[in-house]
NUKOL-951381 format. One record per residue (C-alpha): residue in one letter; x, z, y. Coordinates in pm, whole numbers, plus 50000, padded with zeros to 5 digits. Example, Ala and Ser with C-alpha at 12.3 -4.5 7.8 and 13.67 -1.06 7.14 Angstrom:
BEGIN
<site><aa>a</aa><px>51230</px><pz>50780</pz><py>49550</py></site>
<site><aa>s</aa><px>51367</px><pz>50714</pz><py>49894</py></site>
// end
This chain:
BEGIN
<site><aa>m</aa><px>04049</px><pz>18267</pz><py>79392</py></site>
<site><aa>g</aa><px>04005</px><pz>18615</pz><py>79247</py></site>
<site><aa>s</aa><px>03655</px><pz>18547</pz><py>79120</py></site>
<site><aa>l</aa><px>03774</px><pz>18240</pz><py>78929</py></site>
<site><aa>d</aa><px>04045</px><pz>18453</pz><py>78769</py></site>
<site><aa>d</aa><px>03780</px><pz>18710</pz><py>78676</py></site>
<site><aa>i</aa><px>03560</px><pz>18445</pz><py>78513</py></site>
<site><aa>t</aa><px>03858</px><pz>18301</pz><py>78326</py></site>
<site><aa>k</aa><px>03958</px><pz>18647</pz><py>78199</py></site>
<site><aa>k</aa><px>03601</px><pz>18723</pz><py>78088</py></site>
<site><aa>a</aa><px>03584</px><pz>18390</pz><py>77904</py></site>
<site><aa>q</aa><px>03916</px><pz>18457</pz><py>77732</py></site>
<site><aa>d</aa><px>03803</px><pz>18806</pz><py>77634</py></site>
<site><aa>f</aa><px>03472</px><pz>18670</pz><py>77501</py></site>
<site><aa>i</aa><px>03651</px><pz>18411</pz><py>77290</py></site>
<site><aa>e</aa><px>03898</px><pz>18667</pz><py>77157</py></site>
<site><aa>d</aa><px>03622</px><pz>18917</pz><py>77076</py></site>
<site><aa>n</aa><px>03407</px><pz>18655</pz><py>76901</py></site>
<site><aa>k</aa><px>03671</px><pz>18442</pz><py>76730</py></site>
<site><aa>d</aa><px>03514</px><pz>18471</pz><py>76384</py></site>
<site><aa>k</aa><px>03161</px><pz>18393</pz><py>76504</py></site>
<site><aa>i</aa><px>03286</px><pz>18091</pz><py>76700</py></site>
<site><aa>a</aa><px>03477</px><pz>17963</pz><py>76397</py></site>
<site><aa>d</aa><px>03168</px><pz>18004</pz><py>76178</py></site>
<site><aa>a</aa><px>02953</px><pz>17818</pz><py>76433</py></site>
<site><aa>l</aa><px>03200</px><pz>17530</pz><py>76453</py></site>
<site><aa>d</aa><px>03212</px><pz>17514</pz><py>76073</py></site>
<site><aa>s</aa><px>02836</px><pz>17474</pz><py>76030</py></site>
<site><aa>e</aa><px>02603</px><pz>17192</pz><py>75929</py></site>
<site><aa>q</aa><px>02435</px><pz>17208</pz><py>76271</py></site>
<site><aa>a</aa><px>02772</px><pz>17163</pz><py>76444</py></site>
<site><aa>e</aa><px>02843</px><pz>16869</pz><py>76212</py></site>
<site><aa>d</aa><px>02516</px><pz>16696</pz><py>76303</py></site>
<site><aa>i</aa><px>02558</px><pz>16754</pz><py>76676</py></site>
<site><aa>s</aa><px>02923</px><pz>16652</pz><py>76680</py></site>
<site><aa>d</aa><px>02853</px><pz>16336</pz><py>76478</py></site>
<site><aa>k</aa><px>02586</px><pz>16224</pz><py>76725</py></site>
<site><aa>l</aa><px>02803</px><pz>16304</pz><py>77025</py></site>
<site><aa>l</aa><px>03113</px><pz>16140</pz><py>76879</py></site>
<site><aa>d</aa><px>02919</px><pz>15830</pz><py>76775</py></site>
<site><aa>g</aa><px>02786</px><pz>15791</pz><py>77128</py></site>
<site><aa>v</aa><px>03124</px><pz>15837</pz><py>77292</py></site>
<site><aa>t</aa><px>03288</px><pz>15603</pz><py>77041</py></site>
<site><aa>e</aa><px>03036</px><pz>15327</pz><py>77106</py></site>
<site><aa>a</aa><px>03066</px><pz>15369</pz><py>77484</py></site>
<site><aa>a</aa><px>03445</px><pz>15351</pz><py>77465</py></site>
<site><aa>k</aa><px>03428</px><pz>15037</pz><py>77250</py></site>
<site><aa>k</aa><px>03203</px><pz>14871</pz><py>77507</py></site>
<site><aa>v</aa><px>03455</px><pz>14916</pz><py>77788</py></site>
<site><aa>l</aa><px>03786</px><pz>14882</pz><py>77604</py></site>
<site><aa>p</aa><px>03924</px><pz>14566</pz><py>77445</py></site>
<site><aa>e</aa><px>03871</px><pz>14517</pz><py>77072</py></site>
<site><aa>e</aa><px>04243</px><pz>14565</pz><py>77008</py></site>
<site><aa>h</aa><px>04193</px><pz>14939</pz><py>77083</py></site>
<site><aa>h</aa><px>03890</px><pz>14994</pz><py>76859</py></site>
<site><aa>d</aa><px>04097</px><pz>15115</pz><py>76561</py></site>
<site><aa>k</aa><px>04263</px><pz>15378</pz><py>76783</py></site>
<site><aa>i</aa><px>03921</px><pz>15488</pz><py>76910</py></site>
<site><aa>d</aa><px>03798</px><pz>15527</pz><py>76552</py></site>
<site><aa>g</aa><px>04109</px><pz>15727</pz><py>76463</py></site>
<site><aa>v</aa><px>04060</px><pz>15968</pz><py>76751</py></site>
<site><aa>r</aa><px>03692</px><pz>16006</pz><py>76658</py></site>
<site><aa>d</aa><px>03783</px><pz>16084</pz><py>76297</py></site>
<site><aa>n</aa><px>04044</px><pz>16343</pz><py>76402</py></site>
<site><aa>i</aa><px>03797</px><pz>16524</pz><py>76625</py></site>
<site><aa>d</aa><px>03524</px><pz>16502</pz><py>76362</py></site>
<site><aa>g</aa><px>03753</px><pz>16663</pz><py>76106</py></site>
<site><aa>a</aa><px>03798</px><pz>16966</pz><py>76331</py></site>
<site><aa>v</aa><px>03426</px><pz>17037</pz><py>76382</py></site>
<site><aa>g</aa><px>03150</px><pz>17089</pz><py>76131</py></site>
<site><aa>t</aa><px>03145</px><pz>17090</pz><py>75754</py></site>
<site><aa>e</aa><px>03300</px><pz>16754</pz><py>75663</py></site>
<site><aa>k</aa><px>03677</px><pz>16796</pz><py>75653</py></site>
// end
């Protein structure tokens, strides 16, 4: 289990050391385009398998996630 702990620590250190770069990348036009495509696909897939009564909730979750990534806030 030690190697998993090492990988986790390295990932945490990387994120901490590159916080500003990561924030800039998430707040970019490219991130907006990619996230929109991904979120649209997941939203449509969820709507195909869940009853229509849940579609508004699915759209709300999609909008919340979309607001956190990219340039459209």
